[in-house]
C-alpha positions in Angstrom: -40.5 -55.3 -10.5 -42.0 -57.4 -7.7 -44.4 -55.7 -5.2 -42.0 -56.5 -2.3 -39.1 -54.9 -4.1 -41.2 -52.0 -5.2 -42.3 -51.5 -1.6 -38.6 -51.4 -0.4 -37.8 -49.0 -3.2 -40.6 -46.6 -2.2 -39.5 -46.7 1.4 -35.9 -45.7 0.4 -36.7 -42.9 -2.0 -39.3 -41.4 0.3 -36.5 -40.1 2.6 -34.9 -38.1 -0.2 -35.5 -34.3 -0.4 -35.3 -34.3 -4.2 -38.0 -35.7 -6.5 -37.3 -39.3 -7.6 -39.2 -41.2 -10.3 -38.7 -44.7 -11.7 -39.8 -45.1 -15.3 -40.1 -48.3 -17.4 -37.9 -47.7 -20.4 -40.0 -49.6 -22.9 -43.2 -47.6 -22.4 -42.0 -44.4 -20.5 -44.6 -45.3 -17.8 -43.9 -44.4 -14.1 -43.4 -47.4 -11.9 -42.6 -45.6 -8.7 -42.1 -42.1 -7.4 -41.7 -40.3 -4.1 -43.8 -37.5 -2.6 -41.3 -34.9 -3.6 -41.8 -35.8 -7.3 -45.6 -35.8 -6.9 -45.2 -32.2 -5.7 -43.2 -31.3 -8.8 -45.5 -33.0 -11.3 -47.7 -30.7 -13.3 -50.6 -30.9 -13.7 -51.2 -32.5 -10.3 -52.3 -36.1 -10.6 -53.9 -38.2 -7.9 -52.3 -41.3 -9.3 -49.0 -41.0 -11.3 -48.3 -44.7 -11.4 -48.8 -46.0 -14.9 -48.8 -42.5 -16.4 -46.2 -41.8 -19.0 -43.5 -39.4 -17.9 -44.2 -36.6 -20.5 -47.8 -36.6 -19.4 -46.9 -35.4 -15.9 -45.6 -32.1 -17.1 -47.4 -29.0 -18.4 -48.8 -29.5 -21.9 -46.4 -27.1 -23.6 -43.5 -29.0 -22.1 -44.5 -32.5 -23.2 -42.6 -32.7 -26.5 -39.4 -31.4 -24.9 -39.7 -33.9 -22.1 -40.3 -36.8 -24.6 -37.2 -35.7 -26.4 -35.2 -35.7 -23.2 -36.5 -39.2 -22.3 -35.5 -40.5 -25.7 -32.0 -39.2 -25.0 -32.1 -41.1 -21.6 -33.0 -44.2 -23.5 -29.8 -43.9 -25.6 -27.4 -43.2 -22.8 -26.7 -44.8 -19.4 -26.5 -41.4 -17.7 -27.9 -38.0 -18.6 -27.8 -34.7 -16.8 -29.4 -31.3 -17.7 -31.7 -28.5 -16.8 -35.2 -27.6 -17.9 -37.0 -24.3 -17.8 -40.8 -23.8 -18.2 -43.5 -21.3 -17.4 -46.7 -22.3 -15.6 -49.5 -19.9 -14.6 -47.3 -17.0 -15.5 -44.6 -18.3 -13.1 -41.1 -19.4 -14.1 -39.7 -22.7 -12.9 -36.3 -24.4 -13.2 -35.5 -28.0 -12.6 -32.2 -29.9 -12.7 -32.4 -33.6 -13.6 -30.1 -36.6 -13.5 -31.0 -40.0 -15.0 -29.5 -43.5 -14.7 -30.5 -46.5 -16.7 -30.3 -50.1 -15.3 -31.7 -53.6 -15.9 -33.6 -55.6 -13.3 -34.8 -59.1 -14.0 -34.5 -58.5 -17.8 -36.5 -55.3 -17.7 -34.8 -51.9 -18.4 -35.7 -49.0 -16.0 -34.6 -45.4 -15.9 -34.4 -43.7 -12.5 -34.6 -39.9 -12.7 -33.6 -37.5 -9.8 -35.3 -34.1 -10.2 -34.3 -31.1 -8.2 -36.3 -27.8 -8.1 -33.7 -25.1 -8.5 -36.1 -22.3 -9.1 -35.2 -20.3 -6.0 -31.5 -20.8 -6.6 -31.9 -19.6 -10.2 -33.9 -16.6 -9.1 -31.2 -15.7 -6.6 -28.6 -16.1 -9.3 -30.5 -13.9 -11.7 -30.9 -11.4 -8.8 -27.2 -11.3 -8.2 -26.4 -11.1 -11.9 -28.7 -8.1 -12.1 -27.2 -6.6 -8.9 -23.7 -7.1 -10.4 -24.7 -5.5 -13.6 -26.1 -2.5 -11.7 -22.9 -2.4 -9.7 -20.8 -2.5 -12.8 -22.8 0.4 -14.3 -22.4 2.3 -11.1 -18.6 1.6 -11.2 -18.4 2.8 -14.8 -20.1 6.0 -13.8 -17.9 6.3 -10.7 -14.8 5.6 -12.9 -15.8 8.5 -15.1 -16.2 10.7 -12.1 -12.9 9.5 -10.7 -11.2 10.3 -13.9 -12.5 13.8 -13.7 -11.5 14.0 -10.1 -8.1 12.6 -10.9 -7.5 15.3 -13.4 -8.5 17.9 -10.9 -6.3 16.3 -8.2 -3.4 16.3 -10.7 -3.9 20.0 -11.0 -3.9 20.5 -7.3 -0.8 18.3 -7.0 1.0 20.3 -9.7 0.2 23.5 -7.8 1.2 22.0 -4.5 4.6 21.0 -5.9 5.0 24.6 -7.2 4.2 26.0 -3.8 6.5 23.6 -2.0 9.3 24.5 -4.4 8.7 28.2 -3.9 8.6 27.7 -0.1 11.9 25.8 0.1 13.6 28.2 -2.3 12.3 31.2 -0.4 13.6 29.6 2.8 17.0 29.0 1.3 17.1 32.6 -0.1 16.4 33.9 3.4 19.1 31.7 4.9 21.5 33.0 2.3 20.6 36.6 3.1 21.2 36.1 6.8 24.5 34.4 6.1 25.6 37.3 3.9 24.6 39.8 6.6 26.6 37.8 9.2 29.6 37.8 6.9 29.4 41.5 5.9 28.7 42.8 9.4 29.4 40.4 12.3 32.4 38.5 10.8 34.1 41.6 9.6 33.6 43.3 13.0 35.0 40.2 14.8 38.0 40.1 12.5 38.6 43.8 13.1 38.2 43.3 16.8 40.8 40.5 16.8 43.3 42.9 15.0 42.6 45.7 17.5 43.2 43.3 20.4 46.5 42.1 18.9 47.6 45.7 18.4 46.5 46.6 22.0 48.5 43.6 23.3 51.7 45.2 21.9 51.2 48.4 23.9 50.6 46.7 27.2 52.8 45.2 29.9 53.4 41.5 30.3 51.2 41.4 33.4 48.2 42.2 31.2 49.0 39.7 28.5 47.1 36.9 30.1 43.9 38.9 30.3 44.3 40.1 26.7 45.1 36.5 25.5 41.9 35.3 27.1 39.9 38.1 25.4 41.5 37.3 22.1 40.7 33.6 22.4 37.1 34.4 23.1 36.9 36.7 20.1 38.5 34.0 17.9 36.1 31.4 19.2 33.1 33.7 18.5 34.4 34.2 15.0 34.7 30.5 14.4 31.2 29.9 15.8 29.8 32.6 13.6 31.4 31.1 10.5 30.0 27.7 11.5 26.5 29.3 11.8 27.0 30.8 8.3 27.9 27.4 6.9 24.8 25.9 8.5 22.6 28.7 7.1 24.0 28.5 3.6 26.8 26.4 1.9 28.1 27.4 -1.5 29.6 23.9 -1.9 26.1 22.4 -2.3 25.2 24.7 -5.1 28.6 24.4 -6.8 29.4 20.7 -6.3 26.1 19.0 -5.5 25.0 16.8 -2.6 27.4 13.8 -2.9 30.6 15.9 -3.0 29.4 18.2 -0.3 28.6 15.3 2.1 32.0 13.7 1.4 33.8 17.0 2.2 31.9 17.7 5.4 32.5 14.1 6.6 36.2 14.5 5.9 36.3 17.8 7.8 34.3 16.3 10.6 36.8 13.4 10.9 39.8 15.8 10.8 38.4 17.8 13.7 37.3 14.9 15.9 38.3 11.4 16.9 35.4 9.9 14.8 36.0 7.7 11.9 33.6 8.4 9.0 32.4 6.3 6.1 30.4 7.3 3.1 28.6 5.0 0.6 26.6 6.2 -2.4 25.5 4.5 -5.7 24.0 7.7 -7.2 25.4 8.4 -10.6 23.2 11.4 -11.3 22.4 14.8 -9.8 19.1 15.2 -8.0 16.6 18.0 -8.2 18.0 20.9 -6.2 15.1 20.9 -3.8 15.7 17.3 -2.9 19.4 17.9 -2.5 18.8 20.8 -0.2 16.4 18.8 1.9 18.8 15.8 2.2 21.7 18.1 2.9 19.9 19.9 5.7 18.9 16.7 7.4 22.5 15.3 7.0 24.0 18.5 8.4 21.6 18.7 11.3 22.4 15.0 12.1 26.1 15.7 12.1 25.7 18.6 14.5 23.6 16.4 16.8 26.3 13.7 16.7 28.9 16.3 17.6 26.9 17.8 20.4 25.1 14.8 21.9 26.5 11.5 20.7 29.2 11.1 23.3 31.7 8.2 22.8 30.8 7.9 19.1 33.8 6.4 17.2 32.2 5.7 13.9 29.7 7.5 11.7 28.4 6.0 8.5 26.3 7.8 5.8 24.6 5.8 3.0 22.8 7.5 0.1 21.3 5.3 -2.6 18.4 4.9 -5.0 15.8 2.3 -4.1 13.2 1.9 -6.8 11.4 5.3 -7.0 12.9 6.7 -3.9 16.2 8.2 -2.7 17.1 6.8 0.7 19.6 8.2 3.2 20.8 6.5 6.4 23.0 8.2 9.0 24.4 5.9 11.7 26.6 6.4 14.7 27.8 4.1 17.4 27.5 6.7 20.2 25.9 6.4 23.6 22.4 6.7 22.1 19.3 7.9 23.9 15.7 7.0 24.8 13.5 8.8 22.3 10.5 8.6 24.7 12.4 10.5 27.4 13.3 13.5 25.2 11.6 16.7 26.6 9.3 18.8 24.4 11.9 21.6 24.2 14.8 19.4 23.0 13.7 17.8 19.7 13.4 20.9 17.6 16.2 19.7 15.3 14.5 16.3 14.9 11.1 17.9 14.2 12.7 20.1 11.6 14.3 17.1 9.9 11.0 15.2 9.9 9.1 18.3 8.6 11.5 18.7 5.7 11.1 15.1 4.6 7.3 15.1 4.9 7.2 18.4 2.9 8.4 16.5 -0.1 6.1 13.5 0.5 8.9 11.5 2.1 9.4 9.4 5.2 11.5 10.1 8.3 12.4 7.8 11.1 14.9 7.8 14.0 15.8 4.8 16.0 18.1 4.9 19.0 18.9 2.8 22.0 21.0 3.6 25.0 24.7 2.6 24.5 23.8 1.1 21.1 23.9 4.2 18.9 21.5 6.1 16.7 20.2 5.7 13.1 18.3 8.3 11.1 16.5 7.0 8.0 15.0 9.3 5.3 13.2 8.3 2.1 12.1 10.8 -0.5 10.3 10.0 -3.8 12.5 10.9 -6.8 9.5 12.4 -8.7 8.3 14.5 -5.8 9.3 17.7 -7.6 8.6 16.5 -11.2 5.6 17.9 -13.0 
């Protein structure tokens, strides 16, 4: 290589951050190198030009470097990494070689990059990951124990929830029985007495007595409706689906509302779930009757969606602004929401003025399974 060409080569490679060395293939002697390579060369040499490549590395690395150089002679391009220890310090380098001919002479250009810091960081991260994995394994074992404990709590919570709902229903049944045995019987007897009293009065008093009898009959009907709200024998006897069908049919017969019921359930649910869904449905129907003026259609849909039972109750009544409901008014809505949440479910109500109302309930099927 001419001096002029060598000078240009040195000028170009001096700008590179990695070490670059040009070696004569025939002898392995260094023809040119940049400052970065001189910093990598060990032991340090004041003059590397003319020195054979494997003589610029630590003594224990010379044979390995000579073997790598022989490989470079046999191939046009070679890449690899080299590890060595010098003065009790570890070093890593990455090399890339390319063989070429110039004026009939074969040269090998080698680019050498010091990756020691990068490797140290990689080893640090590998060590950190190992420690983290060990910590995760210990945490997993702790989690397993905690999970078993949580399962025990979950089992007990389900038992308590079931006991609470059953106790609530038993209390409702007791109140309904008391109403039937006392209040209803007294009201029926009162209606008979009024009828008998009517026969012994003059026609002038008949209007007053008829009004009194009408009020007694209305009170009797209201009391029976309260009893039905408190406890329905149909739910226990026929199940949720048939009970909902019957109540919608009765609701349609007593009002100008057209009802529609859809259900894809082919199995009976846990009694606690059926009670909860029925209570929400019944309360919704009462709300439609009391508040949803101008409603002409009511649709109820009960279906299974993956691991949940979903119920939608929709009407096309006047609707309302949920944000404007006073604190005293939404007790029924709060009770419905409370019932759904008690079984780990979800409750939502959407309503818009003059666009109707929709109640959506979702309860996990296995909420009462143990």
